[in-house]
C-alpha positions in Angstrom: 91.7 126.5 14.5 93.1 123.0 15.3 90.4 120.9 16.9 92.7 118.0 17.8 93.5 117.7 21.5 97.1 118.0 22.5 98.8 115.3 24.6 98.6 117.7 27.6 94.9 118.1 27.0 94.4 114.4 26.8 96.3 114.0 30.0 94.0 116.6 31.6 90.9 114.6 30.4 92.4 111.5 32.1 92.9 113.5 35.3 89.3 114.7 35.3 88.0 111.1 34.7 90.1 109.8 37.6 88.9 112.6 39.9 85.2 111.9 39.0 85.7 108.1 39.5 87.2 108.6 42.9 85.2 111.6 44.3 81.8 111.7 42.6 79.4 109.9 45.1 77.6 107.1 43.3 74.2 108.0 44.9 74.4 111.5 43.4 75.4 110.1 39.9 72.5 107.7 40.1 70.0 110.4 40.9 71.3 112.7 38.1 71.2 109.8 35.6 67.6 109.1 36.5 66.7 112.7 36.1 65.7 113.0 39.8 65.8 116.4 41.6 68.6 116.9 44.0 68.2 118.3 47.5 69.9 121.5 48.6 72.2 119.4 50.7 73.2 117.2 47.8 73.9 120.2 45.6 76.0 121.7 48.3 77.9 118.4 48.8 79.1 118.4 45.2 79.8 122.1 45.3 82.1 121.5 48.4 83.8 118.5 46.7 84.7 120.6 43.6 85.8 123.5 45.8 88.1 121.4 47.8 89.9 120.3 44.6 90.0 123.9 43.3 87.8 123.0 40.4 84.5 124.7 41.3 84.9 128.1 39.5 86.1 126.8 36.2 86.0 130.1 34.4 87.6 132.2 37.2 91.3 133.4 37.2 93.7 131.9 39.7 93.9 135.1 41.6 90.3 134.8 42.7 90.2 131.1 43.4 89.7 129.6 40.0 91.8 126.9 38.4 93.0 129.2 35.5 92.0 126.7 32.9 92.2 127.3 29.2 89.0 127.3 27.1 89.6 123.7 26.0 90.2 122.5 29.5 86.9 124.0 30.6 85.2 122.3 27.7 86.8 118.9 28.6 85.8 119.3 32.3 82.2 120.1 31.4 82.0 117.2 29.0 83.4 114.6 31.4 81.3 115.8 34.3 78.2 115.3 32.1 79.3 111.9 31.0 79.8 110.8 34.6 76.4 112.2 35.6 77.8 114.7 38.0 75.4 117.2 39.4 75.3 120.5 37.5 77.0 123.2 39.5 74.3 125.8 40.5 75.3 128.6 38.2 74.0 131.8 39.8 76.9 132.5 42.1 79.8 130.6 40.4 79.0 131.1 36.7 77.0 134.3 36.7 77.6 136.7 39.6 81.2 135.7 40.1 82.4 136.8 36.6 80.3 140.0 37.0 82.1 140.9 40.3 85.5 140.1 38.8 84.7 142.4 35.8 82.7 145.2 37.4 83.0 144.9 41.2 85.1 147.0 43.6 88.0 145.4 45.3 86.0 145.4 48.5 83.1 143.6 46.8 85.4 141.0 45.3 87.2 140.3 48.6 83.9 140.0 50.4 81.6 138.1 48.0 83.9 135.9 45.9 85.2 133.7 48.8 81.6 133.3 50.1 80.5 132.0 46.7 83.3 129.4 46.7 82.9 128.2 50.2 79.1 128.0 49.8 78.4 130.5 52.5 76.0 132.3 50.2 73.4 130.7 47.9 72.5 133.1 45.1 69.4 133.4 42.9 68.8 135.7 39.9 66.2 138.5 40.0 65.8 139.5 36.4 62.5 138.4 34.9 59.2 140.1 36.1 55.6 139.7 35.0 55.6 141.6 31.7 59.4 141.8 31.6 60.9 138.5 30.6 62.5 138.5 27.1 61.8 142.3 27.0 63.9 142.8 30.1 64.4 146.5 29.7 60.7 147.0 30.6 61.2 145.9 34.2 59.3 147.8 36.9 60.9 146.9 40.2 61.8 150.3 41.7 64.8 151.2 43.9 64.7 154.7 45.4 67.8 155.9 47.1 67.5 157.4 50.6 70.0 157.7 53.6 72.7 155.3 52.3 70.1 152.6 51.2 67.9 151.8 48.3 64.2 151.1 49.1 63.2 148.3 46.7 59.6 147.5 45.7 58.5 145.1 43.0 58.1 141.5 41.9 60.4 139.0 40.3 59.3 135.7 38.7 60.7 132.4 37.3 63.3 132.8 40.1 65.1 129.5 40.0 65.9 127.8 43.3 65.0 131.0 45.2 63.6 128.7 47.9 67.2 127.9 48.9 68.7 131.3 48.4 69.9 133.8 51.0 71.0 136.3 48.4 69.7 137.6 45.1 71.4 139.7 42.4 68.7 141.8 40.8 68.1 144.4 38.2 66.1 147.3 39.5 64.9 150.7 38.0 66.7 153.6 39.6 65.7 156.2 37.0 62.3 156.6 35.4 62.8 158.9 32.5 64.8 158.5 29.3 65.6 155.3 27.5 64.5 152.3 29.6 67.9 150.6 29.4 69.6 153.7 30.8 67.7 153.7 34.2 68.6 150.2 35.5 71.0 149.3 38.3 72.4 146.0 39.6 71.9 145.3 43.3 72.8 142.5 45.7 69.8 141.9 47.9 69.8 139.9 51.2 66.9 137.5 50.9 66.5 137.4 54.7 65.6 141.1 54.8 62.2 142.2 56.0 59.8 142.6 53.1 61.1 139.7 51.0 58.4 137.0 50.3 58.8 133.8 48.2 56.0 131.8 46.6 56.6 128.5 44.7 55.5 127.9 41.1 54.8 124.3 40.3 56.1 123.2 36.9 54.6 120.8 34.4 56.8 117.9 35.6 55.4 118.3 39.1 58.5 119.9 40.6 59.2 123.2 42.4 62.3 124.6 40.7 61.0 128.2 40.2 59.4 130.9 42.4 57.9 134.3 42.5 59.7 136.8 44.8 57.9 139.9 46.1 59.9 142.8 47.4 58.1 145.3 49.7 60.1 148.3 51.1 63.3 146.1 51.1 66.3 148.1 52.3 69.5 147.5 50.4 72.8 149.2 51.3 74.2 151.4 48.6 77.5 149.5 48.8 75.6 146.4 47.5 75.3 148.1 44.1 77.6 146.7 41.5 78.9 149.2 39.0 77.6 152.8 38.7 74.0 153.8 39.3 71.9 153.5 36.1 74.6 151.5 34.4 73.2 148.1 35.2 72.2 147.3 31.6 75.8 147.0 30.6 76.3 144.5 33.4 73.1 142.7 32.5 74.3 142.1 28.9 77.6 140.9 30.1 76.0 138.4 32.6 73.5 137.2 30.0 76.3 136.0 27.8 77.5 133.8 30.7 73.9 132.7 31.4 73.1 131.7 27.8 76.4 129.7 27.6 75.4 127.9 30.8 71.9 127.2 29.5 73.4 125.8 26.3 75.3 123.3 28.6 77.2 121.6 25.8 78.6 118.9 28.0 75.1 117.9 29.0 73.9 117.9 25.4 76.8 115.7 24.3 76.1 113.3 27.2 72.3 113.2 26.4 73.1 112.4 22.8 75.5 109.5 23.7 72.8 108.0 26.0 70.2 108.3 23.2 72.5 106.5 20.8 73.1 103.7 23.3 69.4 103.5 24.1 68.5 103.2 20.4 71.1 100.4 20.1 69.3 98.5 22.9 65.6 99.2 22.1 64.2 96.8 19.5 61.3 97.0 17.0 60.4 94.3 14.5 63.3 92.2 15.7 65.9 94.9 15.0 67.5 97.6 17.1 66.0 101.0 16.5 69.3 102.4 15.2 69.0 100.0 12.3 65.6 101.5 11.3 66.1 104.1 8.5 63.7 106.6 10.0 65.3 106.5 13.4 68.8 106.3 12.1 68.3 109.4 9.8 67.0 111.5 12.7 69.9 110.4 14.9 72.4 111.2 12.2 70.9 114.7 11.6 71.2 115.4 15.4 74.8 114.2 15.4 75.8 116.4 12.4 74.3 119.5 14.2 76.0 118.5 17.4 79.5 118.3 15.8 79.0 121.7 14.2 77.9 123.1 17.5 81.0 121.7 19.3 83.2 123.8 17.0 81.1 126.9 17.6 81.4 126.4 21.4 85.2 126.0 21.2 85.5 129.1 19.0 83.5 131.1 21.5 85.4 129.8 24.6 88.7 130.6 22.9 87.7 134.1 22.1 87.2 133.8 18.3 83.7 135.2 18.7 85.0 138.5 20.2 82.7 140.3 22.6 79.6 139.9 20.4 76.4 138.8 22.0 75.5 137.0 18.8 77.8 134.1 19.5 76.4 133.0 22.9 72.9 133.7 21.4 73.6 131.3 18.5 75.0 128.7 20.9 72.0 129.0 23.2 69.5 128.6 20.2 71.1 125.5 18.7 72.0 123.7 21.9 68.6 124.1 23.4 66.8 123.0 20.3 69.1 120.0 20.0 68.5 119.0 23.6 64.7 119.1 23.0 65.1 117.0 19.8 67.2 114.5 21.8 64.5 114.3 24.5 61.7 113.9 22.0 63.5 111.1 20.1 64.3 109.3 23.4 60.6 109.3 24.3 59.7 107.9 20.9 62.4 105.3 21.2 61.0 104.2 24.6 57.4 104.1 23.2 54.7 103.4 25.8 57.3 102.9 28.5 57.9 106.7 28.5 54.8 107.3 30.6 53.9 110.9 31.6 54.6 110.1 35.2 56.5 107.3 37.0 54.2 104.3 37.6 51.8 105.0 34.8 53.7 103.0 32.2 52.8 99.5 31.0 53.0 96.9 33.7 53.8 93.9 31.5 57.4 92.9 30.7 58.8 95.3 33.3 62.1 93.6 33.1 62.4 94.8 29.5 61.7 98.4 30.3 65.0 100.4 30.5 65.6 102.6 33.6 65.5 105.7 31.4 61.8 105.2 31.0 60.9 106.3 34.6 61.8 109.9 34.1 61.8 110.3 30.3 58.5 112.3 30.2 59.5 114.5 33.2 62.8 115.4 31.6 61.1 116.1 28.3 58.5 118.4 29.9 61.1 120.2 32.1 63.4 120.8 29.2 60.7 122.6 27.2 61.8 125.7 29.1 65.3 125.7 27.6 64.3 127.5 24.5 62.4 130.1 26.5 64.3 131.1 29.6 67.5 133.3 29.5 65.8 135.2 26.7 63.6 133.2 24.3 65.1 131.8 21.2 63.0 134.2 19.2 64.8 137.1 21.0 68.1 135.4 20.4 67.5 135.3 16.7 66.8 139.1 16.8 70.2 139.6 18.6 72.0 137.5 15.9 70.3 139.4 13.1 71.0 142.8 14.6 74.6 142.0 15.3 75.3 140.4 11.9 73.4 142.9 9.8 74.8 145.8 11.7 78.3 144.8 10.4 77.2 145.0 6.8 
């Protein structure tokens, strides 16, 4: 596998950089760089800018509104967006449900839902995890009983990211209650404005409200909103989880975070020397960089199809990328020292001119990113997937 970019790919990188320079609003980039939360309107603004250029659904084929990019072009686009501090595209419709509909949906479902994802008409959230059914997703209990052309859904979903903004949810529900747990699950598209849907916020350790509980009480869902066959939702779930784990890994954002860390350690001084010149800090930075370079290769192999259809490859990518991001966040806090206060305004008040802007949100970013190794299937579960896949081939 040749890891050198072709002249055409380098030209594409230049095109992406020019687009970001000309079309990414500075106020959005500043908020992203500072680690501040974006409003729904701000996320929708960037969504619309990308859609107008035809670059929103990077992984979709041209026939359904995607740019038809190669694996390397998608990689370049993600990396350059992260470097420019562009908002991360909300993944639930574009990166998760969209590929599922393209692979498993009926023609009618594709024609109806895919354009609505692109034009922002629908905001999607993911109804997978439940109390007692997170990493062990097959033990979910939300029930869907079919009657008169509808499913009657009852249950509870939790850790539902950005559900406070969503008008639609794709959800796993139990439609059969005997046999193997994985064989009784179906995949439904649920209108969040339906009677019986209740949302409750969950406050996170960084003080934000990114996640929610969703309660479903006698919610009626038309049978035509089922994707795939009844009781075959586990196959779709596994397919979608591969996309989710790749999105969680967010290689472009890991690369950008590392580059910012390296620059920060070049500016921060201790004992009259930049931190990057201190052996202990330099060794930790070098170890992260070696891991990151190896992970770039793994990511490109997966995107180009060298990993086949195995769930082990996105699992490995998710494990290493999330651990690396947490290591980067931890080292950044140590580099900032007392300036990396737990909350804005609680840092040292002397020599404020010497405190870099990264300090204001360093702790909040660190705390929020502790979730990366847990959600989307904990890293412990991912290691089981890798072991089962690899050992099963022996």
